[in-house]
C-alpha positions as CSV (number, residue, x, y, z in Angstrom):
1,M,-82.8,76.9,107.6
2,S,-84.1,76.0,104.2
3,K,-86.2,78.5,102.2
4,P,-89.9,77.9,101.5
5,T,-90.8,76.6,98.0
6,V,-93.1,78.7,95.9
7,F,-94.6,78.0,92.5
8,V,-95.1,81.0,90.2
9,S,-97.6,80.1,87.5
10,R,-96.5,82.6,84.8
11,V,-93.5,85.0,84.4
12,P,-94.7,88.2,86.1
13,P,-93.8,91.7,85.0
14,G,-91.4,93.9,87.0
15,S,-89.2,92.9,89.8
16,A,-91.6,90.5,91.6
17,L,-89.5,87.4,90.8
18,E,-86.3,88.9,92.2
19,K,-88.2,89.9,95.4
20,L,-89.5,86.3,95.8
21,R,-86.1,84.8,95.2
22,T,-84.5,86.7,98.1
23,E,-86.6,84.6,100.5
24,C,-87.9,81.6,98.6
25,E,-87.0,78.7,96.3
26,V,-88.9,79.7,93.1
27,R,-90.3,77.1,90.7
28,L,-91.6,78.8,87.6
29,W,-93.8,78.0,84.7
30,E,-91.9,79.9,82.0
31,Q,-94.2,79.6,79.1
32,D,-96.7,82.3,78.3
33,S,-99.7,80.0,78.6
34,P,-101.7,78.7,81.5
35,T,-100.0,76.1,83.6
36,P,-101.3,72.7,82.4
37,R,-103.5,71.2,85.1
38,E,-101.3,68.1,85.6
39,V,-98.3,70.4,86.1
40,L,-100.2,72.6,88.4
41,L,-101.2,69.6,90.7
42,A,-97.6,68.3,90.7
43,E,-96.2,71.7,91.7
44,L,-98.8,72.2,94.4
45,A,-97.8,68.8,95.9
46,Q,-94.4,70.3,96.8
47,C,-94.8,74.0,97.4
48,D,-95.5,76.1,100.5
49,G,-97.0,79.0,98.5
50,I,-98.3,79.7,95.1
51,F,-98.2,83.0,93.0
52,A,-101.2,82.4,90.8
53,M,-102.8,84.0,87.8
54,L,-106.6,84.1,87.1
55,T,-106.0,81.3,84.6
56,E,-105.1,78.8,87.3
57,R,-108.1,77.0,88.8
58,L,-107.4,76.4,92.5
59,D,-110.4,74.3,93.4
60,A,-110.9,71.7,96.2
61,E,-109.1,69.1,94.1
62,A,-106.1,71.3,93.7
63,L,-106.0,72.2,97.4
64,E,-106.3,68.6,98.4
65,A,-103.1,68.0,96.3
66,A,-101.2,70.6,98.3
67,P,-100.5,69.3,101.8
68,R,-97.8,72.0,102.5
69,L,-99.6,75.0,101.0
70,R,-99.6,77.9,103.5
71,V,-100.7,80.8,101.2
72,I,-102.3,81.6,97.8
73,S,-101.5,84.8,96.2
74,N,-103.6,85.8,93.1
75,M,-102.2,88.4,90.8
76,A,-105.7,89.8,90.1
77,V,-108.5,91.7,91.9
78,G,-111.0,89.0,91.2
79,Y,-110.7,85.5,92.7
80,D,-113.4,83.5,91.1
81,N,-110.7,81.0,90.0
82,I,-110.2,80.0,93.7
83,D,-112.4,78.0,95.9
84,I,-112.3,80.5,98.8
85,P,-114.4,78.3,101.3
86,A,-112.1,75.4,100.7
87,A,-109.0,77.5,101.3
88,T,-110.5,79.1,104.5
89,A,-111.5,75.6,105.8
90,R,-107.8,74.6,105.4
91,G,-106.6,77.8,107.1
92,I,-105.0,79.1,103.9
93,P,-105.1,82.9,103.4
94,V,-105.8,84.1,99.9
95,G,-104.3,87.4,98.7
96,H,-105.4,89.5,95.8
97,T,-104.5,92.9,94.3
98,P,-107.4,95.4,94.8
99,G,-107.2,99.2,94.1
100,V,-104.1,99.3,91.9
101,L,-105.9,98.6,88.7
102,T,-109.0,100.8,89.3
103,E,-108.1,103.7,87.2
104,T,-106.4,101.7,84.4
105,T,-109.6,99.4,84.0
106,A,-111.8,102.4,84.1
107,D,-109.7,104.0,81.2
108,L,-110.3,100.9,79.2
109,A,-114.0,100.7,80.0
110,F,-114.4,104.3,78.7
111,A,-112.2,103.6,75.7
112,L,-114.4,100.7,74.8
113,M,-117.5,102.9,75.2
114,L,-116.0,105.5,72.8
115,A,-114.8,103.0,70.3
116,A,-118.1,101.1,70.1
117,A,-120.2,104.2,70.0
118,R,-118.1,105.8,67.2
119,R,-117.5,102.5,65.4
120,L,-113.8,102.8,65.4
121,P,-112.9,99.2,64.7
122,E,-115.3,99.2,61.7
123,G,-113.8,102.4,60.5
124,E,-110.3,101.1,60.7
125,R,-111.2,98.0,58.8
126,Y,-113.0,100.2,56.2
127,V,-109.8,102.1,55.5
128,R,-107.5,99.0,55.4
129,G,-109.9,97.2,53.2
130,G,-109.7,100.0,50.6
131,Q,-113.3,101.1,50.9
132,W,-112.6,104.7,51.7
133,K,-113.1,106.4,48.3
134,T,-114.6,109.7,49.4
135,W,-116.2,111.5,52.3
136,S,-119.9,110.4,52.8
137,P,-122.6,111.9,54.9
138,T,-124.0,108.5,55.7
139,V,-121.1,106.1,56.2
140,L,-120.4,104.7,59.7
141,L,-122.8,106.8,61.7
142,G,-122.4,106.1,65.4
143,Q,-123.9,107.1,68.6
144,D,-123.3,110.3,70.7
145,I,-121.8,109.9,74.1
146,Y,-122.0,113.6,75.2
147,G,-125.4,114.1,76.9
148,A,-126.2,110.4,76.8
149,T,-127.4,108.2,79.7
150,L,-125.0,105.7,81.3
151,G,-126.1,102.8,83.5
152,I,-123.3,101.4,85.8
153,I,-124.0,97.9,87.1
154,G,-121.7,97.4,90.2
155,F,-120.8,100.7,91.8
156,G,-117.5,99.7,93.4
157,R,-114.1,101.2,92.9
158,I,-114.0,100.7,89.1
159,G,-117.7,101.7,88.6
160,Q,-117.1,104.9,90.5
161,A,-114.0,105.7,88.5
162,V,-116.0,105.3,85.3
163,A,-118.6,107.6,86.7
164,R,-115.9,110.3,87.3
165,R,-114.8,110.0,83.7
166,A,-118.4,110.3,82.4
167,Q,-118.9,113.7,84.2
168,G,-116.7,115.4,81.6
169,F,-119.2,114.2,78.9
170,N,-122.3,115.7,80.6
171,I,-123.7,112.2,80.9
172,K,-126.8,111.4,83.0
173,Q,-125.8,108.4,85.2
174,F,-127.6,105.6,87.1
175,Y,-126.2,102.7,89.1
176,Y,-127.4,99.4,90.4
177,G,-125.7,97.2,92.9
178,G,-123.6,98.2,95.9
179,G,-121.4,101.3,96.1
180,N,-120.9,104.3,98.4
181,I,-124.0,106.4,98.6
182,Q,-122.1,109.5,99.5
183,V,-119.8,109.1,96.5
184,A,-122.8,108.5,94.3
185,R,-124.3,111.8,95.5
186,E,-121.1,113.7,94.9
187,L,-120.8,112.3,91.4
188,N,-124.5,112.9,90.7
189,V,-125.1,109.2,90.0
190,H,-128.6,108.0,91.0
191,P,-129.6,104.5,92.4
192,C,-131.8,102.6,90.2
193,K,-133.6,99.2,89.8
194,L,-131.8,96.9,87.3
195,D,-134.8,96.8,84.9
196,D,-135.2,100.5,84.9
197,L,-131.5,101.0,84.3
198,L,-131.5,98.6,81.4
199,R,-134.6,100.3,79.8
200,D,-133.3,103.9,80.2
201,S,-129.6,103.6,79.4
202,D,-127.8,104.4,76.2
203,F,-124.8,102.7,77.5
204,V,-124.6,99.9,80.1
205,S,-121.2,99.2,81.8
206,L,-120.6,96.1,83.9
207,H,-118.4,96.2,87.0
208,V,-119.6,93.3,89.3
209,P,-117.5,90.3,90.4
210,L,-118.4,86.9,89.1
211,S,-120.3,84.8,91.6
212,E,-123.3,82.5,91.6
213,K,-125.5,85.5,91.9
214,T,-124.0,87.4,89.0
215,H,-123.4,84.5,86.6
216,H,-125.3,85.4,83.4
217,L,-126.7,88.5,85.2
218,I,-127.3,89.8,81.7
219,G,-129.2,87.3,79.7
220,A,-132.0,87.2,77.1
221,R,-134.5,88.8,79.4
222,E,-132.2,91.7,80.4
223,L,-131.0,92.3,76.8
224,A,-134.6,92.5,75.7
225,L,-135.2,95.4,78.0
226,M,-132.4,97.5,76.5
227,K,-132.8,100.1,73.7
228,P,-132.2,99.0,70.1
229,T,-129.4,101.6,70.0
230,S,-127.8,100.8,73.4
231,I,-124.3,99.6,73.8
232,L,-123.2,97.0,76.4
233,I,-119.6,97.3,77.9
234,N,-118.1,94.5,79.9
235,T,-114.7,94.8,81.6
236,A,-115.8,92.6,84.7
237,R,-115.8,88.9,84.0
238,G,-117.1,87.1,80.8
239,G,-119.5,84.9,82.8
240,V,-121.6,87.9,83.9
241,V,-123.1,87.9,80.3
242,D,-124.8,85.0,78.6
243,P,-122.8,84.9,75.3
244,K,-125.5,83.0,73.3
245,A,-128.1,85.5,74.4
246,L,-125.8,88.4,73.5
247,Y,-125.1,87.0,70.1
248,E,-128.9,86.8,69.4
249,A,-129.4,90.3,70.7
250,L,-126.6,91.8,68.5
251,A,-127.4,89.8,65.4
252,N,-131.1,90.6,65.5
253,G,-130.6,94.3,66.2
254,Q,-132.2,94.1,69.7
255,I,-129.2,96.2,71.0
256,G,-126.9,98.4,69.1
257,A,-123.5,97.0,69.9
258,A,-121.3,95.4,72.6
259,A,-117.7,96.0,73.7
260,L,-116.1,93.2,75.7
261,D,-112.8,92.9,77.4
262,V,-113.8,89.5,78.8
263,T,-115.7,86.6,77.4
264,E,-117.2,83.2,78.3
265,P,-115.3,81.0,77.7
266,E,-112.0,82.9,77.8
267,P,-110.1,83.1,75.5
268,I,-112.9,83.1,73.0
269,S,-112.8,80.5,70.2
270,P,-111.7,81.9,66.8
271,D,-114.9,80.4,65.4
272,D,-117.2,82.0,68.0
273,P,-120.2,83.6,66.2
274,L,-119.7,86.8,68.2
275,L,-116.5,87.3,66.1
276,T,-118.6,87.4,62.9
277,L,-120.5,90.6,64.0
278,D,-119.4,94.0,63.1
279,N,-121.2,95.5,66.1
280,C,-119.3,93.4,68.6
281,L,-115.8,94.7,69.7
282,I,-113.7,92.1,71.6
283,V,-110.3,92.7,73.1
284,P,-108.2,90.1,75.0
285,H,-108.7,90.9,78.7
286,I,-106.4,93.9,78.8
287,G,-108.3,96.0,81.4
288,S,-105.2,96.3,83.7
289,A,-102.6,96.0,80.8
290,T,-100.3,98.9,81.3
291,V,-96.7,98.6,82.2
292,A,-97.0,100.4,85.6
293,T,-100.2,98.7,86.7
294,R,-99.2,95.2,85.9
295,A,-95.8,95.7,87.6
296,R,-97.6,97.0,90.7
297,M,-100.0,94.1,90.7
298,A,-97.0,91.7,90.6
299,D,-95.3,93.5,93.5
300,M,-98.6,93.4,95.6
301,A,-99.0,89.7,94.9
302,A,-95.4,89.1,95.9
303,D,-95.9,91.0,99.1
304,N,-99.0,89.0,99.9
305,L,-97.1,85.7,99.3
306,L,-94.1,86.6,101.4
307,A,-96.3,87.8,104.3
308,G,-98.1,84.5,104.2
309,L,-95.0,82.5,104.3
310,R,-93.7,84.5,107.2
311,G,-96.9,83.8,109.1
312,E,-97.9,87.4,108.9
313,R,-101.3,88.8,107.9
314,L,-101.6,89.4,104.2
315,P,-101.7,93.1,103.2
316,H,-104.7,92.3,100.9
317,C,-106.5,89.2,102.2
318,V,-109.7,87.9,100.6
319,N,-110.6,85.6,103.5
320,P,-109.6,87.3,106.8
321,A,-111.6,84.7,108.7
322,V,-108.5,82.5,108.6
323,Y,-107.0,84.8,111.2
324,E,-109.8,84.5,113.7
325,G,-108.4,83.3,117.0
326,H,-104.8,83.6,115.8
327,G,-104.3,87.3,116.8
328,G,-104.0,88.4,113.3
329,S,-101.2,85.9,112.2
330,L,-101.0,82.2,111.5
331,T,-97.8,81.6,113.4
């Protein structure tokens, strides 16, 4: 019996490829860049499963080009790159990798908060530029984190993990959008309306998925509500923030600073005006970028893919509706 054919859209870390090759014929895009659209469509035409990254857009057109496709496995928690209704309509289960990157991403969110508050990137450039001539009482004054107020937008796993870290800094915390009420009480994080959160917070950290509802959730109106000293942190998705409005708010001193792990578009263009601002710290979507976390994500994605090809229920399925009426499997 021939093995199913799978397409892997980037070389994954760890042992995921070896795991796939035990049961599948693996076709691999080996370059460290997103699979070109024409290549992706050609590969989808002949594969039974795809191991995708968040850079691959699996929309209705792509799915229509994939008559044999039985399973999609996304090596990411988010899945805004996939047309979930279209996949569900075709009976294709979609896998993702929740939970495993919670703590790692929360670490980065807090690192960005600290770095922006204490102006670490500016300080590093100051030293490398030969400007450090003496100690000064007024150079590179930043914002205190200890005793400040933090607003968390999106109180899911990662938002809760950020809240746990903030406890050690005696931070007063509020949240908006979803989350476990009991966990919020245990962590002393208070529910709040969005506008009130924006007005009262010294730091605003974003942890919502990208959807039609959350696209440009933070725009000109929302930024205008924030304190002139407040700092915005985004480790969610770039599209949650309107980049033009953010530039205006930062350039005009409407808010104090921003620290971004994600941008719209992504990657950000080298000539984007946000990159001209000293009060905007941008890193290249490294929220889950540790050796252990990325390897575990790849393993989870491989497990999802193999389960789908066997006709078994995916361990981590985005669209469980595909199993309705099938007894939990698609065999």
